[in-house]
ZAMARGU-4260 file (C-alpha; in steps of 0.2 Angstrom, whole numbers, plus 5000, padded with zeros to 4 digits):
<rodrens>
0) 4990/4953/5068 | 5004/4946/5068 | 5017/4939/5053 | 5009/4919/5056 | 4993/4929/5047
5) 5004/4934/5032 | 5002/4923/5015 | 5014/4924/5003 | 5011/4939/4996 | 5010/4956/4999
10) 5009/4976/4997 | 5023/4983/5005 | 5024/5003/5005 | 5035/5015/5015 | 5024/5029/5024
15) 5025/5043/5036 | 5021/5063/5036 | 5012/5069/5020 | 5007/5085/5013 | 5007/5094/5029
20) 5000/5083/5040 | 5010/5071/5052 | 5009/5052/5051 | 5001/5052/5069 | 4988/5065/5059
25) 4983/5054/5047 | 4982/5039/5054 | 4971/5046/5066 | 4960/5054/5051 | 4961/5036/5042
30) 4951/5027/5061 | 4940/5040/5059 | 4935/5037/5040 | 4936/5020/5043 | 4924/5019/5058
35) 4910/5031/5046 | 4912/5022/5031 | 4920/5004/5033 | 4933/5007/5022 | 4947/5021/5020
40) 4957/5028/5006 | 4977/5026/5009 | 4984/5040/4994 | 5003/5037/4986 | 5010/5043/4972
45) 5024/5041/4961 | 5026/5027/4945 | 5028/5009/4956 | 5012/5001/4960 | 4998/5008/4945
50) 4982/5004/4952 | 4975/4998/4934 | 4993/4989/4928 | 4997/4981/4943 | 4989/4982/4961
55) 4973/4977/4955 | 4980/4962/4944 | 4991/4956/4958 | 4977/4960/4971 | 4965/4949/4960
60) 4976/4933/4960 | 4982/4935/4977 | 4965/4937/4982 | 4957/4921/4972 | 4973/4911/4979
65) 4974/4916/4997 | 4956/4923/5000 | 4967/4942/5008 | 4980/4952/5003 | 4987/4965/5013
70) 4997/4981/5014 | 5011/4981/5027 | 5020/4998/5031 | 5035/5003/5036 | 5037/5021/5044
75) 5052/5032/5037 | 5058/5048/5040 | 5047/5059/5028 | 5048/5076/5022 | 5035/5077/5010
80) 5027/5091/5009 | 5014/5098/4993 | 4997/5107/4993 | 4982/5097/5000 | 4970/5095/4990
85) 4958/5082/4993 | 4953/5070/4979 | 4933/5071/4970 | 4932/5057/4961 | 4941/5039/4960
90) 4942/5027/4944 | 4946/5007/4947 | 4950/5010/4924 | 4953/5027/4920 | 4938/5028/4911
95) 4923/5028/4920 | 4925/5040/4938 | 4913/5042/4952 | 4913/5053/4968 | 4923/5048/4981
100) 4913/5042/4997 | 4906/5054/5008 | 4917/5053/5023 | 4933/5047/5015 | 4947/5062/5013
105) 4961/5059/5003 | 4974/5072/4999 | 4988/5078/4989 | 4990/5058/4979 | 4988/5053/4961
110) 4982/5035/4967 | 4973/5025/4984 | 4974/5008/4990 | 4957/5003/4996 | 4958/4998/5014
115) 4950/4990/5029 | 4955/4995/5046 | 4972/5001/5049 | 4980/4988/5062 | 4997/4992/5072
120) 5008/4978/5072 | 5024/4973/5079 | 5037/4961/5066 | 5051/4962/5056 | 5053/4953/5037
125) 5066/4951/5028 | 5066/4960/5009 | 5078/4948/5004 | 5065/4933/5005 | 5055/4942/4994
130) 5052/4947/4975 | 5042/4959/4965 | 5027/4950/4958 | 5022/4961/4944 | 5028/4975/4931
135) 5042/4980/4920 | 5053/4974/4939 | 5045/4958/4939 | 5056/4946/4950 | 5068/4958/4956
140) 5074/4956/4974 | 5064/4967/4985 | 5079/4973/4993 | 5087/4978/4977 | 5072/4984/4969
145) 5066/4996/4985 | 5081/5008/4985 | 5081/5026/4987 | 5065/5035/4981 | 5057/5019/4979
150) 5044/5015/4992 | 5033/5004/4985 | 5029/4987/4980 | 5020/4972/4975 | 5029/4958/4984
155) 5029/4939/4984 | 5040/4925/4993 | 5055/4920/4983 | 5054/4902/4987 | 5074/4900/4983
160) 5080/4918/4994 | 5099/4916/4999 | 5095/4914/5017 | 5111/4921/5021 | 5105/4940/5015
165) 5095/4949/5030 | 5090/4964/5024 | 5077/4967/5038 | 5062/4981/5041 | 5049/4980/5056
170) 5032/4982/5051 | 5022/4995/5059 | 5005/4992/5055 | 4996/4983/5044 | 4978/4983/5032
175) 4970/4972/5021 | 4964/4978/5004 | 4947/4976/5000 | 4938/4977/4984 | 4943/4985/4971
180) 4960/4987/4980 | 4966/5000/4970 | 4958/5017/4961 | 4966/5033/4953 | 4961/5050/4958
185) 4955/5065/4949 | 4953/5081/4958
</rodrens>
């Protein structure tokens, strides 16, 4: 996978150690999950990128327009260390619940993206060329939005981007989202 395979929209996420696991161990676990089930749940939390209100509508509209939607991962140092609890159920709407598929292990997160295989990449993006594509911060320039503890966003290309601005982020890993794109987790 390389930068040319991207569409004009994607989900950006800073990633790292989580819930007592190193990032490398998480990737190994996710690889085993994908090999066993053909998918993986990538857990996350916070208030940005709510599965029902933001990620699913964004992903569905982009999938209809472009045929694919990707998660682009920027590896950062992370000291997040909450208790490790595996989710037991998931929901696409917050009302109807299903058991987590056998072979999937998602821990310490409120939500999860549903992904295809996670693959290493080696390219950069300029956050000044993208805007938040959905939600309360819609149209905010990505480099302004992704500050401090804000670590994820649904982004679209900005046709009016300032060519002189230059907020570069390395994309270390990427994965295609699978239907249902994002879910709420229950423990």
